[in-house]
Structures are given as structure tokens and as C-alpha cells.
C-alpha positions, 0 to 999 in steps of 0.5 A: 219438163218438156211435153215428153218427159211429162208424159213419161213421168206420169206413166212411170208414176202410174206403173209404179203405183198400179194399185192406186192407179187402178182404185183412182181409175175406177172411182174417177170413171164412176164420178165421170159417168155421174156427171153425165147420168144425173142432170145437176145433181152429177155435176155437183157431185163430180165437182165436190169429190174429184179434187179430193180423189185427185189429191189422194192419188197425187200424194200416193204416187209422188209422196208429196204433201199438197194443201188444196183449196177445196172451195176454188177447185169446187167452183173451178169445176162446178161452173163448166160441169153445171153448164154442160149438164144443163145443155145436155139436159136441155137436149135430152128433154127435146129428144124426149118431147120429139119421141112423145110426139112421134107417139113413140115410148121408151118401151117401144124403142127397145123393142125395135130390133135395129136402127134401120126399122126405127127410121122406117117407123118413125122418121116418116112422122118425124116433124121437128118444130121451130122450138125443138130445133132452137132447144137443141141448138140452145143446148149444144151452145150452152155445151160449147160455152161449158167446154170453153169455161173448162179450158179457160179454168184448167189452171185454176182447177189443178192449181187450186188442188195443188195449193197454188191457187186460192181464188176463182180466176182465169190463167189464160196462158197457163190453162192453154198450155195445160190444155195443148198438153191434155189434147195431144195426149189424148189424140195420141192415146185415142189413136193407139186404143183404136189400134189395139181395140181393133186388133182384139176385135178380130178375136171378139168385138166385145172383147176389144171394147173390154180391153179399151175400157181396161186400159183407159181406166188403168193407164189413161184416165190416171196418167192424163191427170197426172200430166195436168198436175205435174205441168201445173206444178211446174207452171 
């Protein structure tokens, strides 16, 4: 299947199994947030449960029987997820240390009514040391490495969920193909969601945000995962 055919099939599967798609979208959203909200542990939880959740969803909407290699899928996800989580943790620790140096507590920040007031009260006293800057740079670099590893392991992740891959390895060309399908999909859907959100925001900014979140949960997230699975099955 070509790109458009893969996109169409994934959306058809989502629409034809809307209840399963809603369940999948909600649980996926929770796991995705845990990945960023709970350092290290969130990465482990996501890497363990995501392959099982995705296997359940894929078999429900396609009717196909697959035999995932959960160990390979777990390791393939854990490597980039841990790197990303470590990078985020380092950056957060540096930012917290900077706030402490400013003499600000989290309560102080919450009590500041707007960002402009925060800038006027905090920035004049802000002094970022070389160690702080180095920590931020290291955190960003680790996150970038995590992102690169995720791209390189894409086929390993979805191939192992489908039962086509049973060892940790890098399939460079196949992973780049999957990444291209994923990237184009999210560029297009982000533009569409931005337009839809903007239209509903004319009524209420909160309504626009809610509509975008609902569409992401029900359609975008399930469809994006199906696209990667369908294409990985074909490669």
C-alpha cells in the first residue's frame, strides 16, 4: 500500500471500531503522559504496557492474530524512552535549582498572576551559572539522542509487536520509511486540528482546546499507531 492507501485504511479501521478506538486513545493518552510526568518509572511503565495495549487494539480492529515478542518490544521502547526521561529530568533539576537561587518557591510562582510579573520580579536577579547552562545542554542532547534512537528503532518496535522481529536490532531503511509515514501524518493532522481548534476557539478558547484533545484521543492517536503497524506489516 502507498501512503494515502495506508492512511485511508487506518482511518476506516478507527471509524468502524470507534468504541475500541476511544478506549485505546484514552489509555494511550494516560501512558504517554506518565512517560513525562514520572521520571524513569514512567518510561518503564509505558514501555511495558504500550506493546500489550497496541496488540489488543490491532487484533480487535483488524481481526488478525499476532504473536508479539514483548521482550524485544519492551527493550526497543525502553532505550529511547529512558534517554528522553533522563534528559527531561536533568533539565527539570537544573530549572528547579535556578528557581531556588532566585529565592522563589513553587507557591510564589503560583501566586504570580501573569508571566510579565514573573519576568519583572525574577529575571533581574537571574544568574545562570556555567554548570546550569551545561546541565541544560546535556539534558537537551540526551533527549535528542533519545529521539534519534526512537526513529532508528521504529521498525524494531512495531515489527516486534507484530511478531516479525525477535531481536534488538536497527533496520535503518525500514525505520526511516515508518518515520516518514508518521511525520507526514502528524504534519497534516496538526494543520487540520489547528484550523478546527481555531474555528471553535472563536466561540470559546476552552472549547477549541477540548475539541482538539477529543479528536486527538479518538482519531489521531489510534490512526497514527495503526499506520505504523500496517506499514510495518507490509515491509
